[in-house]
N, C-alpha and C positions, 0 to 999 in steps of 0.2 A: 722501699723503692717503688716508684710509680712510672708508668709509661702511658701516654695518652696523646690524643689528637685534639688540638685546640684551634678555634678560629681567632686569629689575632685581630684586635680592634683597629690597629693602625692601617693595615693594608687589606683587611678582609680576605686574606689568603690562608690556605690550610698549612699549618706548620706542625710537624710531628716532634714531640718532646720525648726523648729516650733517656731512661735512667735518671729521672728527676727525683731528687730527694724532697723531704718535707719543707726544708728551708727555701729551696729554689721555687717551689710552688707558691709558698707564702710571699716570696719576693715578687713573683709575677703578678700575683693578685693585687699587691700594694702598688705596683707600678702601673698597672692597667685597671683603672677604676671604673671603666664603663660597665654597665650591668650585663650587656650581652656577653662580653668576654668572661666575666666571673661566673655567670650562670652556666655557660657552656662548659667551662672547665670543671666545675663541681659536678655537673651531671655526668660528664665522661668518666670522671674518677669514681663516682658512685656506681656506675654501671659496671666498670671493670672490677670493683670490689665485690659486687653481688655475683658476678660471673664466677669469680674464684671461689666464693662460698658455695655456690651450687655445685661446682666441680668437686670440692672436697666432700660434700654430702653424698654425691653420687658414688664416690669411691668407697664410702663406708657401707653402702647398701650391698647386700649379698642376695643371691638368688634363693628363693624359697621354693622348696619342692613340696607340692600339695599331695602328700602321701596319706594323711590322716583323715581325708574328707571322702565320704561315700555318697555318691549321687544316687538319688532315688526319684523315680518318676512320680509325679503328683497323681493321686487317685481322684477320679471325678467325684464331685459331691453328689450324694444321693439323699432321698427323703426318708427312706426306711431304715437306714443304718444297717445293722446286721440282720439279714433276712431270717436267721434262725431265732431271733429274739421277738418276732412278731407272729402271733398266732391269731389268725383272722378266720371268721366264718361269715360268709356273705349270704344274705337272704333277700329275695324280692317279695315285698309285701304289697298286696293289692289294697288300694283304698278307693273311696268314691271319686277321687279327683285324679287318680293316676297311680303309678307304681313307684314305690320307694325302694332303693337299694340300701340295705343296712348291713354294715360290717361289724361283727362282734369280736371284741378283743378281751380275753380273760375268762374267768370262771363265772358262769351265770348265776351261781348261788350267792355271789357277793353283792354288795350295794351297787346301784346302777349310776353311771355317768353317761349322759347323752350329749353328743356333740352335733353341731350344725355349722356348716361351712359358709364362706363368703361367696360372692359372685365370681365366676371364673375359676373357682377351686372346687375340690371335692374332698372326701375324707383322707385320701392319700396325700394330696398336695398341701392340705391345710393342717392336718392333725397327726398323720402317721409319724412324721419325723419327731415331733415333740413327745408323743406318747411312747416312742421307742428310745427316747433319751435315757441315758444310764441313771440319772438321778430320779427319774420317774418310776423306775422299776420297783423300789420298795413300797411306793405309794400304791401302785397298781395291784400289789398282792392283796389289797383289801377291797378292790373294786373290779367291776366289769364295765367296760366301755362299749357303748353302742354308738357307732358313727352313722348318722343319717345323711344320705345324699338326696338332694332335691331331685325331682323327676327329670331324668335325662341328663344329669350332670356327671355321672360316673364315667370312668374311662371306657371307651369303645361303645358308648350308647348310640343307639339308632335314632334317627330323627323322630320327634314326637308327632305321630300321626294317629288319626282315628277314622275308622270306616263309618259310612252313613248308616250301616245296619249293625247296631250294637247288640241286638237281641240274639241273632243267629251266629254272629261272629264271622260270617262268610264274607271275605273281601274280594272274591272273584267277580269281576265285572263291575266293581264299584269304584268310584273315584274317591281317593283318600282326601280327607279334609284336614286342615290345620288343627293341631291340638290346642285347646283352650287352656293355657297355663293357669294354675291357681293363683289367686291373689295372696298377699302376705298373710292375711287373716285365715284364708283357706289352707295355706301351707302350715300354719300353726296348728290348725285342727286336725291335720293329717298325722300329727304325732300320736293321737289317741289310738288309732289302729296298731301302731307300733308297740305301744304299752300293752295292749290287749294280746298281741301276738306273742310277746315274751313273758307276759304275766308280771309286768312291772307295776307296782303300786305307787311308788314315788321315786324321784331321781334328783340328781344334781346336774344342772345344765351348764354346758361349756360351749359358747358360741363366739363367732367372730363376724363382724360386719353385718351382712344381711342375715346370717344365721343367728347372731345375737339378737337382732330385732325380732326374728320369728320366735325364739325361745322366750323373750320377754312378753310377747303377746300371749303365748300359751300360759305363762305364769300369771298373767292378769286374769285370764278366763278360767283357769283351773289352779287356784293357789294351793289346794290340798294335795296336789300331785308333785309339787316342786319344793324341794327342801332348800335349795340355794342356787344361785346363778353366778357364773364366772364369765364376764362379758369383755370382749376386746373390740374396740372401735365401734361401739354400738351408737346408733343414731336414733334419737327419739322424735325428731321433727320430719316434716315432709321434705321432699327434694326441692332445692332452690332452682332458680332459672339457669344458673351456670351448669349445675349438675344435670339438669334436664336436657340442656342443649348438647352437652358432650355425649350423654347416654343415647340421645336420639340418633346422633351420627353413628355411634357404635352399633346399635341395633340395625341400622340401615346397611352397614357394611357386613355385619354378621349374617343377616338374612340372605345375602347374596351367596353364601356358602363358603366363605373363606375368612381366615383370620388375617386381617391387614396389619401393617406396621402401625397405623394410627391407633387401632384398638389395642394392640400389644403395649404401646407406650402408655396409653391411658390406664390399662389394668395394672401395669407395673407401678405407676404413680399411685393408684388407688390402694394397692397392697402395701407398698413400702414408703412412699414419699420420695421427693426429688433427691434429697441428700443421700439416701441409701442407694438409689439408682445410679448416682454419679460415682459412688465410692466402692460399693460392694459388688464387684464385677462378676465373681463366680456365682454368687447367689442369684443375681439377676439373670445370668446366662442359663442357669438351671431352670428357672421358672419360665424363661422364654421357650425352652424345650418342652416343658409340660403343657404349654398352651396348644401344642399340636395334637394332643390326645382328647381335647374337648370338642364336642360337636358344636359348630358355630350356630346352627339354627336353634338348638336347645338353649344355648347360652343367651341368645338374643331374647328368648321368651322369659328367661329368669331375670334378665336385666330390666326388661319392660315391667315386670311385676314389681321389682324393687323400686324402680323409679316412680311408679304410681302408688307407692305406699301412703297410708294415712299416718297422721301423727299418733304416737303412743299416748293414750289417755292416762298418763301417770304423772302425778304432781305431788310435791311436798306441801302438805297442808299445815302451815304453821298456825298455832292457836292464837286467837286475838287476846288482847290484854284483858286479864281478869276472867276469861272464859275457858273452861276446861273442854278439851276436844281431843279427838283421836285423828290420825291421818285419814283423809278421805271423807270425813263426815261433814265438814262445813261446805266445801266447794262441790261435792258430788262427784269428783274425779276419783278414779280407782287408784289404789296404792299397792305397791309390791309388799306382800306380807313376808317374803323370804329374805334371807341375808344375801347381799349382792357384793361381788368383788369386781370392780371396774379397773381395767388396765389399758394403758396406752403409752406409746413411746413419746419422748419429748420432741421428736422430729416427725411425728405421725401427721398426715394430712387431715386426720379426723380428731385431732386433739380438742378443738373447740366444741365439736359435737359431743365429745365425752364429758367435757366440763358442763355443758348444758344438761346432759343425762344425769350427772352427779347432783345437779341442783334440783332435780325433780324427785329424788328418792329420799326417804327418811334417813337422816344422817346417822341415827343410832343403829341402823341395819346395813350401812354401806361402808365399804373399805375402798378407798380411792388410791390408786398406785400409778404414778407417772414414772416410767422407766427411763433412766438417763442413758445417753449415748445409744439410742435405739430409734428406729424408724417405725413404720406402720405395722410390721409383723414381728412382734417380740417373741413369738413362739419359735421362730427360726433365727432371729438376730440375737436374742438374749434368753435362751431356754433355761439357763441356770437360775436367773432372777425370777422368771415366771414360776419355775418349779418350787422355789423357796416360798414365794408368796402364796401359791396354791396350797402348799403343805400347811402353812400357818393358818390359812383360811379354813381348811378342813379340820384342823385341830380346834379352832374356835367353835366349830359346829359339833364337836365331840367325836370326830373320826380320828383314827390313828393317834390316840393321845400319847402313846409311849414312843412314838417315832421322833427322833432328834436328828440334827444335822450330822452328828457323829455316825449314826447308822447309815446315813446316805453316803458319807465319805468312805465308810467301810465297804459298802456295796460298790462304790466306784473303784476302790482299790482291788476288790475281788474281780471286777470286770476287766481291769487292766491286766491282772495276773493271768486270767483265763485267756485273754487275747494274745499275750506273750507266749503262753504255752502252746496255743494253737498255731502261732507263727513258727514255733520251733520244731514242728513235726507232729504235734499231738492233734487231737480233735479241735474243731472250731469251738471256742469258748462263747457262751451265751448266758444271759440271765433272763429268764422269762417270769411271767406272773404266777406260774403253777409249779415250777421246779427250782432247784438250787436254793431252797429256803434254809437258812441257818437255824439251829435249835433255839437260839435266843429269840428270833422272830416268831417261831412257833409258840414259844411260851407266852410271848406278849399277846398273840392272838387269842390264846386260851384265857388269859386274864381279861381281855376285852369281852 
């Protein structure tokens, strides 16, 4: 049975049809052949039918009591993870071009890994989160990490100034002068006093951005001291006009003594790329907060030095047809003698620079990795992928030969159990580089 309101085509008046059956409706449709009448009748009937369907569906729905859901407040993202899992010793090392703040993580009797950060970052914001990652803990049992901070780039650093009387050191009554920040080549040579201070004969370099460029320069000048390099977003060429213009504005704002929104946006793009900035809000917000702890004047000096960089004199020397040659012999350009791991995200703003860097290095000694679904900072966006690549790279060099992905998964499970026990009323669970070693790992170290 149907009940509807229809506009009659003969008089254009509203007529209400009550208790019409299907035969009566079909009769009205056949008698009134005008399209307006038929369309109106069908639309009214369909709307009535849909209304009754929605009513029946609403009657079937019952109230759901949310008793099995526990609401928890989201914890703010941090760079260091569990504070008890990071053991750092910080030293200020005097060099001929300034003071370097070096943070040591791990047992100094183990093989050395030296890190160097990008512009606007330091060892905390660039590397501490990655080296505190759970999958990195089995690897760090075999190494000691030395995090180098460029002059004046560590948290709470004072403005880089020097007095006009450097012999007596007396600054009373003297007008401070601006500190002459070292060039990229001078920053690379400042690594030598660090090696002498800790008695390091050779090391594995791990750098990002400007730090990767500095470590590459050191490897070119002192190949006997570098076993391998792991480089993220490394640039081998000079700065272009676009980069020079943006960095000129940044240094002008930073030298005024404040971190402006313009500089913050550029640094975020430089680190992550536009896609990550638009999508990963919690990561971007965390790094916006870290910018407040960097001295703007010191950062301006570091950016100026990076902008004025010279091109890396490293090229892939391909032999001519029928002529035997070795890299670097024909063209006179230097070549990297160590193994190199190049990493960049597929959405990184420095992807083209990394492709150019890859074209300059001997392919037999280079491993190129483009990380999918990642921006310009894979250490924070995809640490598990970087950890696996770094582990395989180290195994190719002869380090940690018995370590497998199974051991890393077991370490991850142990960390999860320890954290659950700590949350249930026990002590805080942690895995460090010197404690909580299983007997299996100790036996493997003895075999090595």
